N, C-alpha and C positions, 0 to 999 in steps of 0.2 A: 347557514351555519356557524358564519364566523365572525357575522356583522353584527355592531353594536362593541368589541371588543377595543380597547385603547389601541391606538397602532396596528389597527386592521384597515385597508384601504375600503372607503365606502362605495358600496356599488351605486351608481347614478342612474342605472338603467341595462338591461338585458332584453334581448328577440332576434327576431331576423329580419334581414335588410337583405332583399334578393337572394341571393343563391349564400349569402353566409351570415353564420352565427355572430351577433355581437355584444360586447361587454363594456359599457361606459364605465370608467371609475375617476373618482377624484384626481384632480392633478396632483403628483408628488414633487419631492425636488429630487436633489440628484443621490445616486447611491454611495454606500461607504468607500464602495472601489475608487468612485469618481474622487472623493473627497480625498481620500488616502492620495491617490496620485495628485491632486491639488497641492497637497500638504509634503510634497517631496519623498511621499512611501515611508514616512514615520509620524507616528502618533504618539504624544506625551501621555506617561502614566494615568495622568488626571482624565482625557481625553477617553482613552482606553477604560476606565472605572466608569466613568457618565455612562458610557455605551452599554458597558458590560451588565449594569442594571440593569437597562431597559431591554438589552437580548435576551434575559434570561426570559425576565416577565412576560416578551412576546411569547419563547419558548412555552412557557409556562401556560399560558391562556390558550393555544392553538392545543395542548397537552389534555387540559381541561374541557376541549371540546370532541375529544374522543379520537384527536388526529395527531400524525406525526409528519414532520415535513419532511424531511429526508432528501433537502438539499439546501443546508445552512452556509450561507456563504457568503463576505459582504456584497456582492451585488444583487442580492435578494434583500438588501436591508435601506430602503429609502429614506429620506428625511422629509418633513410635512414642511409647507409653504406658509408663508405670513406667520398668521399666531400661533400655527404648528411649528413653525421653523424647529424648535427644540427636541420634537417629537420623533423617535423613528418605528418607520412603517415596515412591516414584514410581507412580502408580497411574493409572489409564485408559488401557486400550490399545485402546480401541474405533474409534480412527483407524491406528493401528499396522499397520506395514505390511513384510512380508518386501524385505529390499533385495538380497538375496543369495542362491543357494543355500546351501544348510548346508554339503553334500560338495564340490563344485568353488569354490566361492567366486565363481560367476558372477555377475557385476554385472548387475541390471534395467538396460535400456536407457534411453539419456538418449529423453525424449518433453517435447513443446512441447503448448502449449494445453489445458491440465489446470486443471479448475475450483479455486478456493482450497479447500484441506484445513486446517483448524485452526480459531483464534484471529486474526482480522485485526491486531489490536492485536502479537500477537509473532512473526507471520507474517514470513520471511526474505524478501527482497527477491527472489530469484529464484521463489520461491513465489507471490510477488504479481505475477511476469511470466508466470505458467503453465507453471514449467519443473517437472519432474518429481522429487519431493523424494528427498534421499540424506540422509548422515550430516551434511554440510556444513551443512544447514538445521534441522536439531534445536539445531545447536550455536550457530548464529546468532541462532535465539529466546531460548535462554539467554541471552544477551548483553542482548537487548533487557529481559530480565527482571532481570538485574541492576541494570541503569541505572534502570529502573522501581524498584527496590528504594533504589535513591541518591536519585534526585531526587524521588520522591514521584510523579511521574507522567511518560509520553512523550510528545513533542511533537504527534504525531499522535493522542491522544484528544480524545474532545466534538467530533469534526468533525459538522456537520450534514449531511445527504442525504436528498433525496426517498423511495430505496430504499437494499437493502442493498447492491446492485451498486454504485451511485453513490459510497455510502459507504466500499465498498473502495477505489473507485478514488481516491478524496480520499486515503483514508489510503495508499497507494501512492506517490501523488504527493509529499505532504509527508515521507514516508520516505524517498524517492528524491533529495529536493532537503534535506534535513537530512544534512550532513558529521558522519561519525562524530565529529571534532574539535568541532563544535557541541554534538553530543548529551553527548558524555562531559566537555565542557569546567565546569571546577571541580574535578573528580574527578582519582584519579593514572593516569597516563598508561597503565598498564598493561589500563585497561579500553577505551582506543582500540586499543592493541597486538591484544587481544585478539577485537574485532570486526574491526578489518581484516584480520589472520588466516585468519577465517571466512570473508568476504567473498573471499579469493583461493582456498579451495580450489576444486578442479575438481569434477567431478560424482563421479566415482567413489575421489578420493581418499581415502587413509584419513588424518582427522585422527590428530594428535600430542597424545593425551589428556593424557599425561605432562609435555608443554611447556606447555600451557594451565593444567593444575593447580601445576605449579614457575612460572610468572607470578603468581599471586596468593597461593602459600606464601611467595615472596619477599618480595612486599610485606606480607604478613601478619607477618614478622619485624621486617622494615624500622621496621615502625611499632611494634614492641615489643610486641606483641599476645602473651597466650599461650592456648596452646590447650585452653583448660579449660573448653570447648562451655559458657560463659555466654553464652546469646543475650539481645539486647533485650528481651525478654518473661520471660525469668527474671528479670531485674532489677524489672521494672515488678511482677512479682507479689510477689517478696519486698518492695519497698518498700508495698505497698498491703496485704501482712500484717502489716507493722511498725508 
């Protein structure tokens, strides 16, 4: 269903081997979480914007194939290898869900009282509130990922609680009580604009992916950056090799 898309891992083979179902995928490089740690848990604005452009495109593609990912986080984005070393891949479709019919484009119905699916740190507010996820939620999660890369951490990280449920509640409360302006304070206004846009989307609404990409591309050019695909980790490797 996803095969052939840019940044979608190629499936080499799948079948049964003894008692196991097997899927062989192309070999990929480190995750963005691995690279974030390698870069001392802070990315430059240039790297964040280079990533934002590709990450929005990956989500756009998945949505165009009638699916939502539902677990957007740094661990689920991997860099390619060799000639594809500048390409970001999206992985782990274990929580993905079809949000509309392929032929009629009939959207799944709005529902409440859903359990949290995905990773609490990056979950959208509506997901915390138990609302059925749709396209808007993948993009809101991406907004938190981008701010995590900018800031080094998110305000709702490291909260202690007795149970998993209580921890999710504490994260939810902190997320809802942290204004977007406060979260993005000290960073370009485009990050605030991005998150406000995602939170303003209606359940069935198609996000304007081009608008969101353009938002960050305009900032990229205004900063005087060039699309040379030199990420922070390339610079570190270069320095360590010389």
